[in-house]
C-alpha positions as CSV (number, residue, x, y, z in Angstrom):
1,M,0.0,-0.1,0.0
2,L,1.3,3.4,-0.8
3,D,0.9,6.7,1.3
4,S,-0.9,9.0,-1.4
5,K,0.9,12.1,0.0
6,H,4.5,10.9,-0.4
7,D,4.3,7.7,-2.6
8,R,5.9,5.9,0.2
9,P,4.8,2.4,1.2
10,A,2.5,2.6,4.3
11,Y,1.8,0.1,7.1
12,D,-1.1,-2.1,6.4
13,P,-4.5,-1.4,7.9
14,V,-4.1,-4.4,10.5
15,A,-0.6,-3.1,11.7
16,Q,-1.9,0.6,11.9
17,A,-5.1,-0.6,14.1
18,L,-2.8,-2.6,16.2
19,H,-0.5,0.4,16.9
20,W,-3.3,3.0,17.6
21,L,-4.9,0.2,19.8
22,T,-1.7,0.0,21.7
23,L,-1.5,3.5,22.1
24,L,-5.2,3.7,23.6
25,L,-4.6,0.8,25.9
26,L,-1.5,2.3,27.2
27,G,-3.2,5.5,27.9
28,L,-5.9,3.9,29.9
29,Q,-3.4,1.7,31.9
30,F,-1.5,4.8,33.0
31,G,-4.6,6.6,33.7
32,L,-5.9,3.8,35.8
33,A,-2.4,3.3,37.4
34,W,-2.4,7.0,38.5
35,S,-5.7,6.9,39.8
36,A,-5.6,3.7,42.0
37,P,-4.7,4.1,45.6
38,E,-1.2,3.3,46.4
39,R,-1.5,0.8,49.3
40,L,-4.5,-1.8,48.8
41,S,-4.7,-5.1,50.4
42,S,-7.3,-6.2,47.7
43,P,-7.5,-5.0,44.3
44,D,-10.4,-2.2,43.9
45,A,-12.3,-1.9,40.5
46,L,-9.4,0.4,39.1
47,I,-6.9,-2.2,40.0
48,S,-9.0,-5.0,38.6
49,L,-9.5,-2.9,35.4
50,H,-5.5,-2.2,35.2
51,L,-5.1,-5.9,35.5
52,S,-7.5,-6.8,32.6
53,F,-6.3,-4.3,30.5
54,G,-2.6,-5.1,31.2
55,V,-3.6,-8.8,30.0
56,L,-5.0,-7.2,26.9
57,V,-2.0,-5.1,26.4
58,L,0.0,-8.4,26.4
59,I,-2.3,-10.0,23.9
60,V,-2.3,-7.1,21.4
61,A,1.8,-6.9,22.0
62,L,1.9,-10.3,21.1
63,A,-0.5,-10.1,18.1
64,R,1.6,-7.1,17.0
65,L,4.7,-8.8,17.1
66,A,3.3,-11.9,15.0
67,W,2.2,-9.7,12.6
68,R,5.5,-7.9,12.2
69,V,7.1,-11.1,11.6
70,I,4.2,-11.9,8.8
71,R,4.2,-8.6,7.5
72,P,7.2,-6.4,8.0
73,G,7.0,-2.7,7.9
74,P,7.9,-0.6,5.2
75,A,11.9,0.4,5.2
76,L,12.9,3.8,6.6
77,P,14.2,6.3,3.9
78,S,17.6,5.4,2.5
79,D,18.9,8.8,3.1
80,L,18.4,8.4,7.1
81,P,21.8,8.7,8.8
82,E,22.9,5.3,10.4
83,W,22.7,6.6,14.1
84,Q,18.9,7.7,13.4
85,R,18.3,4.2,11.8
86,L,19.9,2.3,14.8
87,G,18.0,4.8,17.3
88,S,14.9,4.0,15.6
89,Q,15.2,0.4,15.5
90,T,16.3,0.2,19.0
91,I,13.6,2.3,20.4
92,Q,11.1,-0.1,18.3
93,I,12.5,-3.4,19.9
94,L,12.7,-1.7,23.7
95,L,9.0,-0.9,22.9
96,Y,8.0,-4.6,21.9
97,V,10.1,-5.7,24.9
98,L,8.5,-3.6,27.4
99,L,4.9,-4.2,26.1
100,I,5.5,-7.9,26.7
101,A,7.5,-7.5,29.8
102,L,5.4,-5.1,31.6
103,P,2.1,-7.3,31.8
104,I,4.2,-10.1,33.1
105,L,6.0,-8.2,35.5
106,G,2.4,-6.9,36.8
107,W,0.9,-10.4,36.9
108,L,3.7,-11.7,39.0
109,W,3.4,-8.6,41.3
110,A,-0.4,-9.3,41.6
111,G,0.2,-12.9,42.2
112,Q,2.7,-12.1,45.3
113,K,-0.3,-9.8,46.7
114,G,-2.7,-12.4,46.2
115,W,-4.7,-10.7,43.6
116,Q,-6.4,-12.8,40.7
117,V,-5.6,-11.7,37.5
118,S,-8.3,-11.9,34.8
119,L,-9.3,-10.6,31.5
120,F,-12.4,-8.5,32.7
121,G,-13.7,-11.5,34.6
122,V,-14.3,-13.8,31.6
123,A,-10.9,-15.9,31.7
124,T,-9.0,-16.2,34.9
125,L,-5.3,-16.3,34.6
126,P,-3.3,-18.8,36.7
127,D,-1.1,-17.4,39.4
128,L,2.7,-17.3,38.5
129,V,4.2,-17.0,41.9
130,S,2.7,-17.7,45.4
131,Q,1.5,-14.9,47.7
132,G,4.3,-13.0,49.5
133,S,6.8,-14.2,47.1
134,S,10.1,-12.3,46.9
135,F,10.2,-12.8,43.3
136,G,6.9,-11.1,43.0
137,R,7.8,-8.2,45.0
138,L,10.9,-7.9,42.7
139,A,8.7,-8.1,39.8
140,G,6.4,-5.3,41.1
141,N,9.4,-3.0,41.7
142,L,10.6,-3.5,38.1
143,H,7.2,-3.1,36.8
144,A,7.0,0.2,38.4
145,L,10.7,1.2,37.3
146,L,10.1,-0.1,33.7
147,S,6.7,1.7,33.2
148,N,8.7,5.1,33.6
149,V,11.2,3.7,31.0
150,L,8.1,2.9,28.7
151,L,6.9,6.6,28.9
152,V,10.3,7.8,28.1
153,L,10.6,5.6,25.1
154,V,7.0,6.6,23.9
155,G,8.1,10.0,24.3
156,L,11.2,9.5,22.1
157,H,8.9,7.7,19.5
158,V,6.6,10.7,19.2
159,L,9.5,12.8,19.1
160,G,11.0,11.0,16.2
161,A,7.6,10.8,14.3
162,L,7.3,14.8,14.9
163,Y,10.9,15.0,13.4
164,H,10.0,13.3,10.5
165,A,6.6,15.1,9.8
166,V,7.8,18.6,10.5
167,V,11.6,18.7,9.8
168,R,12.5,16.0,7.4
169,R,8.7,15.9,5.7
170,D,9.4,12.6,4.6
171,G,6.1,10.9,5.0
172,V,7.6,8.5,7.5
173,M,4.8,9.4,10.3
174,Q,2.0,9.3,7.5
175,R,2.9,5.9,7.0
176,M,1.1,4.8,10.2
177,L,-2.0,7.0,9.6
178,P,-4.9,5.7,7.8
179,A,-5.1,6.3,4.3
180,P,-7.5,9.4,3.5
181,R,-10.7,8.6,1.7
182,R,-11.0,9.3,-1.7
183,S,-14.1,11.0,-3.0
184,S,-15.5,9.6,-6.2
């Protein structure tokens, strides 16, 4: 598929939908996490939603990764400096790693607290660690730390997209935007 504005190959609609769904889910996740009370002995509605959306983030991230393997994205512009190409690839890999690792770390953390993790009450996931597990506590600390790392990486990803849109004007950012409808 070509991006009509710049005649560059665009991401296919499935990749675009998964990308924007990921953004929506991350926004919900951070909103829920920041709204939830700090010290809970049992999960309230916000935490239960956070856990469920975390499962959904994991599913969507695995689907994105599988789709990326099946349908690789379009190449970066050939005139892009090597350090920018390497930076872009590194950030994308780290984003995928964190999108998979953070839900698993949160799942471990919930298990050590004795909280049940489910997908909106429809499917209950097994505990990965026993309640009070020191490994689960470590996972919780990593979950908190790496959530902030994820925010920084998302910020860098957005800055990179804006750089391509505003400074380079090379159509790279537009490749992830839905194609405009053509009037007949």
